[in-house]
Residue frames relative to the residue before (quaternion, step in Angstrom):
aa qw qx qy qz dx dy dz
M 1.0000 0.0000 0.0000 0.0000 0.00 0.00 0.00
N 0.5811 -0.5903 0.4170 0.3741 3.54 -0.90 0.68
P 0.5711 -0.6758 0.3572 0.2991 3.61 -0.74 1.16
Y 0.6223 0.5066 -0.3438 0.4878 3.63 1.10 -0.52
L 0.6436 0.4871 -0.3418 0.4813 3.61 0.90 -0.79
K 0.6200 0.5271 -0.3572 0.4585 3.62 0.95 -0.77
G 0.6949 0.4633 -0.3226 0.4454 3.53 0.83 -0.81
N 0.6488 0.5064 -0.3353 0.4585 3.56 1.06 -0.57
Q 0.5822 0.5213 -0.3753 0.4984 3.60 1.17 -0.65
Q 0.6449 0.4942 -0.3560 0.4616 3.68 0.76 -0.59
L 0.6196 0.5363 -0.3319 0.4672 3.56 1.01 -0.82
W 0.7127 0.4782 -0.2883 0.4246 3.48 0.77 -0.98
D 0.5551 0.5592 -0.3738 0.4893 3.60 1.28 -0.62
E 0.6627 0.4991 -0.3157 0.4606 3.61 0.88 -0.68
W 0.6647 0.5456 -0.2385 0.4513 3.39 1.06 -1.11
A 0.6440 0.5796 -0.3077 0.3932 3.58 1.07 -0.69
D 0.6113 0.5375 -0.3087 0.4920 3.42 1.26 -0.71
I 0.6513 0.5337 -0.2752 0.4639 3.46 1.11 -1.10
N 0.7023 0.5143 -0.2510 0.4233 3.50 0.70 -1.26
Y 0.6627 0.5551 -0.2845 0.4145 3.54 0.96 -0.97
Q 0.7282 0.3798 -0.2041 0.5328 3.52 1.13 -0.70
S 0.5440 0.6544 -0.3852 0.3569 3.68 1.18 -0.08
G 0.5360 -0.5947 0.4949 0.3379 3.47 -1.37 0.43
F 0.5324 0.6480 -0.3920 0.3780 3.46 1.19 -0.47
Y 0.7550 0.3319 -0.2066 0.5265 3.51 1.03 -0.81
D 0.1606 -0.8310 0.5218 0.1066 3.55 1.18 -0.34
V 0.0407 -0.8181 0.5734 -0.0136 3.61 0.44 1.15
A 0.6561 0.4958 -0.3400 0.4562 3.59 0.77 -0.96
G 0.6695 0.4563 -0.3511 0.4694 3.74 0.81 -0.53
F 0.5984 0.5625 -0.3629 0.4402 3.56 1.11 -0.71
K 0.6804 0.5184 -0.3119 0.4137 3.50 0.91 -1.05
T 0.6494 0.4998 -0.2736 0.5035 3.61 1.27 -0.69
D 0.7731 -0.0752 0.0461 0.6281 3.66 0.91 -0.68
P 0.2017 -0.7930 0.5604 0.1279 3.59 -0.27 1.11
G 0.4044 -0.7196 0.5222 0.2144 3.76 0.95 -0.07
T 0.3567 -0.6918 0.5766 0.2486 3.46 -1.40 -0.33
F 0.6578 -0.5286 0.3643 0.3940 3.42 -1.21 -0.31
S 0.6337 -0.5299 0.3550 0.4377 3.52 -1.21 0.20
P 0.6555 -0.4976 0.3784 0.4237 3.67 -1.13 0.33
I 0.6203 0.5519 -0.3583 0.4269 3.62 1.06 -0.66
I 0.6878 0.4629 -0.2689 0.4902 3.52 1.04 -0.98
L 0.6385 0.5148 -0.3684 0.4376 3.55 0.77 -0.76
A 0.6861 0.4998 -0.2619 0.4591 3.62 0.80 -1.01
G 0.7233 0.4686 -0.2762 0.4253 3.54 1.09 -0.72
V 0.6872 0.4105 -0.2808 0.5296 3.46 1.09 -0.53
G 0.3819 -0.7468 0.4874 0.2425 3.63 0.92 -0.66
D 0.7135 -0.3971 0.3331 0.4715 3.61 -1.28 -0.02
V 0.1254 -0.7737 0.6195 0.0421 3.51 -0.97 1.11
M 0.3761 0.7240 -0.5160 0.2610 3.70 0.96 0.20
G 0.8433 0.1325 -0.1662 0.4936 3.41 -0.85 1.27
K 0.5920 0.5907 -0.3347 0.4342 3.54 1.34 -0.04
S 0.3924 -0.6838 0.5538 0.2680 3.56 -1.24 0.50
L 0.1209 -0.8171 0.5623 -0.0398 3.53 -0.80 1.14
L 0.1577 -0.7558 0.6315 0.0718 3.64 -0.92 1.01
H 0.0912 -0.7717 0.6229 0.0908 3.59 -0.75 0.95
L 0.3305 -0.7535 0.5556 0.1195 3.41 -0.84 1.18
Q 0.8216 0.0735 -0.0104 0.5653 3.69 -0.93 0.66
C 0.1812 0.8507 -0.4813 0.1088 3.53 0.74 1.00
H 0.3148 -0.7395 0.5129 0.3016 3.58 1.26 -0.18
F 0.7839 -0.3419 0.1622 0.4922 3.80 -0.70 -0.69
G 0.6943 -0.5964 0.2623 0.3057 3.42 1.09 0.95
K 0.2941 0.7444 -0.5606 0.2123 3.68 0.77 0.38
D 0.7236 0.4252 -0.2245 0.4952 3.49 0.78 -1.09
T 0.5519 0.5404 -0.4236 0.4731 3.64 1.04 -0.54
L 0.7067 0.4915 -0.2795 0.4254 3.61 0.69 -1.04
R 0.5652 0.5893 -0.3576 0.4531 3.59 1.12 -0.67
W 0.6912 0.4835 -0.2782 0.4595 3.47 0.94 -1.16
A 0.5933 0.5437 -0.3126 0.5047 3.59 1.05 -0.58
K 0.6260 0.5015 -0.3407 0.4904 3.62 0.87 -0.65
L 0.7176 0.4150 -0.2607 0.4948 3.70 1.15 -0.74
G 0.7202 -0.5121 0.2473 0.3974 3.64 1.22 0.51
A 0.5235 0.6439 -0.4189 0.3685 3.55 1.19 0.02
T 0.3026 -0.6410 0.6373 0.3024 3.69 -1.20 0.23
V 0.0935 -0.8755 0.4725 -0.0381 3.40 -0.36 1.38
T 0.1430 -0.7419 0.6537 0.0430 3.49 -1.21 0.87
G 0.0377 -0.8075 0.5879 0.0317 3.63 -0.67 0.97
I 0.1313 -0.8119 0.5668 0.0482 3.54 -0.95 0.89
D 0.0823 0.7893 -0.6018 0.0901 3.46 -1.10 0.75
F 0.4406 -0.6992 0.4838 0.2880 3.64 -1.07 0.62
S 0.6136 0.5317 -0.3815 0.4420 3.70 1.17 0.00
E 0.3486 -0.7542 0.5100 0.2228 3.53 -0.62 1.05
K 0.6530 0.5374 -0.3062 0.4371 3.51 1.16 -0.67
A 0.6175 0.5157 -0.3447 0.4836 3.47 1.16 -0.66
L 0.6823 0.4862 -0.2850 0.4657 3.59 0.94 -0.75
T 0.5874 0.5380 -0.3812 0.4693 3.61 1.19 -0.33
Y 0.5811 0.5289 -0.3204 0.5291 3.61 1.31 -0.69
A 0.6804 0.5158 -0.3248 0.4068 3.61 0.79 -1.00
K 0.6879 0.5262 -0.2726 0.4191 3.54 1.04 -0.84
Q 0.6122 0.5701 -0.2659 0.4791 3.25 1.48 -0.87
L 0.6593 0.4847 -0.3127 0.4823 3.53 1.02 -0.89
A 0.6236 0.5434 -0.3483 0.4410 3.65 0.90 -0.85
E 0.6794 0.4827 -0.2872 0.4721 3.55 0.90 -0.97
E 0.6667 0.5243 -0.3007 0.4362 3.55 0.76 -0.86
M 0.7674 0.3947 -0.1587 0.4797 3.51 1.06 -0.97
Q 0.3154 -0.7957 0.4336 0.2819 3.41 1.62 -0.07
I 0.3844 0.6731 -0.5075 0.3763 3.52 0.74 1.12
P 0.3765 -0.7414 0.4974 0.2473 3.63 -0.57 1.02
A 0.1777 0.7338 -0.6295 0.1837 3.69 -0.76 0.90
T 0.2413 -0.6792 0.6803 0.1326 3.46 -1.51 0.56
F 0.0013 0.7712 -0.6363 -0.0211 3.58 -1.06 0.94
V 0.1546 -0.7681 0.6213 -0.0078 3.44 -1.10 1.11
Q 0.3330 -0.7355 0.5759 0.1287 3.39 -0.99 1.16
S 0.2888 0.7521 -0.5386 0.2468 3.62 -0.47 1.13
N 0.4709 -0.5353 0.6292 0.3095 3.54 -1.27 0.58
L 0.5878 -0.6208 0.3932 0.3383 3.68 -0.84 0.99
Y 0.7000 0.4973 -0.2488 0.4482 3.56 1.02 -1.09
D 0.7113 0.4087 -0.2796 0.4989 3.60 1.11 -0.38
L 0.3177 0.8219 -0.4425 0.1667 3.58 1.27 0.15
S 0.6409 0.5694 -0.2943 0.4225 3.47 1.06 -0.97
Q 0.6518 0.5312 -0.2735 0.4672 3.58 1.41 -0.51
N 0.7714 0.3654 -0.1209 0.5067 3.55 1.37 -0.65
L 0.7692 0.2526 -0.1539 0.5664 3.57 1.38 0.11
Q 0.2055 -0.7727 0.5906 0.1093 3.57 -0.77 1.03
G 0.6976 0.5306 -0.3532 0.3272 3.45 -1.39 0.21
A 0.3001 -0.7301 0.5835 0.1908 3.52 -1.40 -0.05
F 0.2643 -0.7989 0.5321 0.0936 3.49 -0.95 0.71
D 0.5799 -0.5993 0.4510 0.3181 3.49 -1.46 0.57
V 0.7826 0.1486 -0.0001 0.6045 3.52 1.14 -1.02
V 0.0135 -0.7113 0.6991 0.0718 3.60 -1.02 0.77
F 0.1067 -0.7889 0.6005 -0.0748 3.52 -0.93 1.27
T 0.1832 0.7573 -0.6232 0.0678 3.48 -1.28 0.77
S 0.0198 0.8570 -0.5114 0.0608 3.49 -0.95 0.76
Y 0.9156 0.1012 -0.0756 0.3817 3.39 -1.53 0.57
G 0.8574 0.0052 -0.0436 0.5127 3.57 -0.31 1.26
V 0.4725 0.6785 -0.4169 0.3776 3.55 1.10 0.55
L 0.7201 0.4898 -0.3230 0.3705 3.71 0.43 -0.96
G 0.6188 0.5896 -0.3782 0.3555 3.64 0.89 -0.75
W 0.6495 0.5517 -0.2820 0.4407 3.55 1.25 -0.73
L 0.6965 0.5019 -0.2598 0.4421 3.68 1.27 -0.21
P 0.3577 -0.7690 0.4837 0.2162 3.60 -0.50 1.03
D 0.8153 0.2208 -0.0728 0.5302 3.57 1.05 -0.76
L 0.2230 -0.7897 0.5549 0.1372 3.66 -0.35 1.04
A 0.5507 0.5824 -0.4470 0.3971 3.69 0.98 -0.49
Q 0.7185 0.4374 -0.2768 0.4645 3.57 0.89 -0.85
W 0.5660 0.5465 -0.3820 0.4848 3.61 1.16 -0.41
G 0.6453 0.5215 -0.3150 0.4609 3.63 0.86 -0.79
A 0.6550 0.5302 -0.2980 0.4484 3.47 1.02 -0.99
I 0.5981 0.5481 -0.3341 0.4798 3.57 1.08 -0.99
I 0.7050 0.4575 -0.2999 0.4514 3.58 0.60 -1.00
G 0.6231 0.5066 -0.3563 0.4776 3.79 0.91 -0.60
H 0.6308 0.5534 -0.3344 0.4290 3.53 1.02 -0.97
F 0.7923 0.3839 -0.1767 0.4401 3.59 0.73 -1.02
L 0.5955 0.5219 -0.3934 0.4671 3.65 1.20 -0.04
K 0.4535 -0.6386 0.5605 0.2691 3.46 -1.30 0.92
P 0.6312 -0.4769 0.4140 0.4504 3.62 -1.14 0.21
G 0.8010 0.2761 -0.1759 0.5011 3.46 -0.76 0.91
G 0.4792 0.7185 -0.3731 0.3389 3.49 1.44 -0.28
V 0.3896 -0.7259 0.5272 0.2080 3.60 -1.14 0.39
F 0.1075 -0.6901 0.7091 0.0967 3.63 -1.00 0.77
Y 0.0285 0.7414 -0.6701 0.0227 3.48 -1.36 0.79
I 0.0024 -0.7545 0.6557 -0.0287 3.48 -1.10 0.90
I 0.0108 -0.7228 0.6896 0.0434 3.60 -1.21 0.67
E 0.0769 0.8398 -0.5109 0.1667 3.56 -0.61 1.14
A 0.5774 -0.5196 0.4548 0.4357 3.56 -1.12 0.26
H 0.5244 -0.6772 0.4457 0.2602 3.51 -1.09 1.17
P 0.5672 -0.5856 0.4347 0.3826 3.68 -0.95 0.61
V 0.5560 0.5664 -0.4127 0.4470 3.74 1.03 -0.47
L 0.6850 0.5081 -0.3211 0.4117 3.56 0.70 -1.11
M 0.6601 0.5414 -0.3053 0.4218 3.61 1.10 -0.95
M 0.5676 0.5868 -0.4165 0.4001 3.67 1.18 -0.06
F 0.6769 0.5745 -0.2822 0.3635 3.56 1.05 -0.74
D 0.4869 -0.6498 0.4936 0.3115 3.59 -1.12 0.58
D 0.3155 -0.7931 0.5003 0.1453 3.53 -0.44 1.22
D 0.6690 0.4373 -0.3695 0.4740 3.63 1.15 0.23
A 0.5400 0.6463 -0.3962 0.3658 3.51 1.17 -0.13
K 0.4522 -0.6974 0.4841 0.2734 3.61 -1.30 0.48
D 0.7244 0.2302 -0.2034 0.6171 3.58 1.32 0.24
L 0.6826 -0.4651 0.3844 0.4122 3.49 -1.26 0.03
R 0.1942 0.7706 -0.5803 0.1782 3.58 -0.42 1.10
V 0.3849 -0.7126 0.5517 0.1991 3.44 -0.80 1.31
K 0.0702 -0.7832 0.6172 -0.0288 3.55 -0.88 1.08
F 0.8076 0.2839 -0.0973 0.5076 3.66 0.90 -0.89
P 0.5718 -0.6346 0.3947 0.3384 3.62 -1.08 0.53
Y 0.4611 -0.6703 0.4860 0.3192 3.62 -0.95 0.48
F 0.7227 0.4225 -0.2242 0.4989 3.53 1.05 -0.79
H 0.6642 -0.5658 0.3124 0.3756 3.49 -1.23 0.67
N 0.2139 -0.7468 0.6182 0.1203 3.51 -1.20 0.73
D 0.5052 -0.6720 0.4736 0.2624 3.57 -0.89 1.21
E 0.7384 0.3409 -0.1706 0.5563 3.51 0.91 -1.20
P 0.5400 -0.6335 0.4448 0.3305 3.60 -0.98 0.77
L 0.3903 -0.5658 0.6319 0.3583 3.43 -1.41 0.15
I 0.1753 -0.8078 0.5547 0.0950 3.50 -0.96 0.85
F 0.1405 -0.7921 0.5932 0.0309 3.52 -0.87 1.02
E 0.2940 -0.7368 0.5794 0.1871 3.64 -0.67 0.95
P 0.6001 -0.5665 0.4307 0.3652 3.49 -1.19 0.70
Q 0.0606 0.7854 -0.6151 0.0333 3.56 -1.01 0.98
G 0.7840 -0.0825 0.0619 0.6122 3.58 0.23 1.33
G 0.8233 -0.2921 0.2296 0.4292 3.43 -1.22 -0.75
N 0.4975 -0.5729 0.5105 0.4046 3.61 -1.12 -0.86
Y 0.7924 -0.3514 0.2324 0.4411 3.37 -1.52 -0.06
A 0.6820 0.5150 -0.2717 0.4425 3.68 1.03 -0.69
D 0.7782 0.0182 0.0554 0.6253 3.60 1.11 -0.77
P 0.2583 -0.7926 0.5369 0.1295 3.56 -0.18 1.26
N 0.7322 0.4747 -0.2634 0.4113 3.60 1.05 -0.41
A 0.4567 0.6907 -0.4263 0.3641 3.37 1.46 0.21
V 0.4099 -0.6602 0.5505 0.3052 3.57 -1.31 0.14
V 0.0517 -0.7629 0.6400 -0.0754 3.41 -0.91 1.23
T 0.1799 -0.8281 0.5259 0.0727 3.56 -0.80 1.06
Q 0.6670 0.5625 -0.2453 0.4226 3.58 1.24 -0.70
K 0.4530 -0.6705 0.4988 0.3104 3.59 -1.07 0.81
E 0.2981 -0.6918 0.6091 0.2481 3.64 -1.21 0.29
Y 0.1627 -0.7669 0.6196 0.0388 3.45 -1.30 0.83
S 0.1278 0.8320 -0.5357 0.0674 3.64 -0.54 0.99
W 0.2874 -0.7627 0.5643 0.1317 3.45 -1.40 0.32
Q 0.3395 -0.7225 0.5541 0.2362 3.56 -0.99 0.66
H 0.0944 -0.7550 0.6487 0.0130 3.56 -1.23 0.66
S 0.3983 -0.6915 0.5700 0.1958 3.47 -1.09 0.98
M 0.6745 -0.4606 0.4060 0.4099 3.61 -1.32 0.20
A 0.6741 0.5039 -0.2804 0.4616 3.45 1.10 -0.93
D 0.5590 0.5745 -0.3514 0.4836 3.52 1.15 -0.44
I 0.6924 0.5027 -0.2696 0.4418 3.45 0.71 -1.17
I 0.7067 0.4895 -0.2425 0.4497 3.65 0.83 -1.21
N 0.6924 0.4975 -0.2615 0.4525 3.48 0.88 -1.03
A 0.5830 0.5590 -0.3696 0.4594 3.60 1.08 -0.57
L 0.6819 0.4464 -0.2832 0.5055 3.63 0.90 -0.87
L 0.6476 0.5100 -0.3362 0.4554 3.68 0.84 -0.83
N 0.7061 0.4572 -0.2886 0.4572 3.58 0.76 -0.89
A 0.6558 0.5030 -0.3044 0.4736 3.64 1.25 -0.36
G 0.6419 -0.5806 0.2987 0.4021 3.54 1.41 0.40
L 0.5332 0.6422 -0.3941 0.3847 3.60 1.25 0.13
R 0.1617 -0.7620 0.6025 0.1737 3.62 -0.98 0.23
L 0.4978 -0.7069 0.4341 0.2532 3.52 -1.01 1.01
D 0.3036 -0.7012 0.6106 0.2081 3.57 -1.14 0.72
F 0.7678 -0.2408 0.1209 0.5812 3.41 1.07 -0.87
L 0.1733 -0.6888 0.6800 0.1823 3.53 -1.38 0.11
R 0.0073 0.7829 -0.6208 0.0403 3.64 -0.87 1.04
E 0.2157 -0.7657 0.6006 0.0810 3.41 -1.18 0.93
Y 0.1315 -0.8045 0.5761 0.0597 3.57 -1.12 0.78
P 0.4093 -0.7438 0.4728 0.2361 3.48 -1.13 0.55
H 0.6240 0.4482 -0.2737 0.5786 3.47 1.32 0.65
V 0.1342 -0.7380 0.6501 0.1211 3.42 -1.50 0.35
T 0.5659 -0.6394 0.3900 0.3446 3.63 -1.10 0.22
W 0.7391 0.3119 -0.2178 0.5559 3.63 1.21 0.04
Q 0.5655 -0.6094 0.4319 0.3496 3.65 -1.17 0.15
A 0.1303 -0.8776 0.4591 0.0449 3.35 0.59 1.42
L 0.7511 0.1719 -0.1214 0.6257 3.66 1.10 -0.48
P 0.5910 -0.6490 0.3327 0.3447 3.63 -0.92 0.76
F 0.7242 0.4490 -0.2543 0.4575 3.54 1.10 -0.54
M 0.3719 0.7276 -0.4785 0.3216 3.54 1.33 0.22
Q 0.2128 -0.7490 0.6097 0.1481 3.67 -1.22 0.39
E 0.4572 -0.6566 0.5415 0.2583 3.42 -1.26 0.72
D 0.3121 -0.7327 0.5765 0.1826 3.62 -0.98 0.93
D 0.6926 -0.5039 0.3362 0.3917 3.53 -1.40 -0.10
Q 0.6114 0.5168 -0.3235 0.5045 3.56 1.39 0.15
G 0.5780 -0.6237 0.3806 0.3633 3.50 1.36 -0.13
Y 0.5337 0.5660 -0.4186 0.4686 3.51 1.43 0.14
W 0.4593 -0.6537 0.5540 0.2339 3.46 -1.50 0.43
V 0.0566 0.8213 -0.5664 0.0393 3.67 -0.68 0.93
L 0.5699 -0.5396 0.4475 0.4286 3.56 -1.27 0.13
P 0.6139 -0.5447 0.4383 0.3665 3.49 -1.23 0.55
P 0.5949 -0.6274 0.3331 0.3763 3.62 -1.07 0.86
E 0.5801 0.5754 -0.4332 0.3803 3.74 0.94 -0.09
Y 0.6824 0.4920 -0.3120 0.4414 3.50 1.19 -0.35
P 0.5313 -0.5724 0.4755 0.4050 3.74 -0.96 0.52
Q 0.5289 -0.6396 0.4873 0.2715 3.45 -1.20 0.59
L 0.0338 -0.8131 0.5803 -0.0313 3.52 -0.73 1.08
P 0.5765 -0.5828 0.4319 0.3760 3.57 -1.15 0.40
L 0.1479 -0.8334 0.5325 0.0098 3.57 -0.66 1.10
S 0.7541 0.0046 0.0041 0.6567 3.48 1.28 -0.60
F 0.1602 -0.7516 0.6347 0.0809 3.56 -1.36 0.42
A 0.1549 -0.7304 0.6525 0.1295 3.43 -1.47 0.22
I 0.0153 -0.7756 0.6304 0.0304 3.48 -1.22 0.64
R 0.1054 -0.7585 0.6399 0.0639 3.40 -1.23 0.86
A 0.0786 -0.8162 0.5694 -0.0589 3.51 -0.85 1.09
R 0.1405 -0.7984 0.5745 0.1130 3.63 -1.01 0.39
K 0.4178 -0.6708 0.5584 0.2520 3.45 -1.17 0.71
A 0.4731 -0.6850 0.4687 0.2952 3.60 -0.93 1.04
């Protein structure tokens, strides 16, 4: 495995323990009431009743299990063995049928057979991938003809800004970087700032063209690209929460694209 991906795998093994215990993920609340997806996601993916669904980079499977509750036959994949241990534990405790496969995304065709009606991935996934061309090929490989791929994710524009600054300040490139951005451990993580983390983080920037072309070159056609002036977490410290629970820029700022969604189909 690419040494940077190996480092990130070790990081996510650390984060899995932290995240599962955190209030950010509220696993106890999820067990009581798993809830459902936002109207944006539900409308974007469509009815999954009776369909097979592959969830890429599923972490410990909360969204995978939500899709199962909506009637899909679900398979979640992640490269963190610890995360999938928690995912299987959650599925068993909640008595929700689900399959979880531990695999580096780029090796998935060696570790999983079959094709799916839906391939889904969301929020905080693309920055961990050095090569979107291979990502697109994996999606195309696992989609049935006519199958739907859906992603909702932080917008590449948002990923340019310094998330420690008190104002909008560009810190990172918009275009793809072959060598990863390297972040030294500084205390905890996004779910628990007080936790202890020892592993470095490696990430890559991707433009919107990178994302779309990876899908088109894999033989998919776009149903839509949608951009939104909000995200589901406080990505920048001066963001404000609106009345729908989204995080937005304060009103004195111009509106910028902060997240996006793409739906595409395999011919």
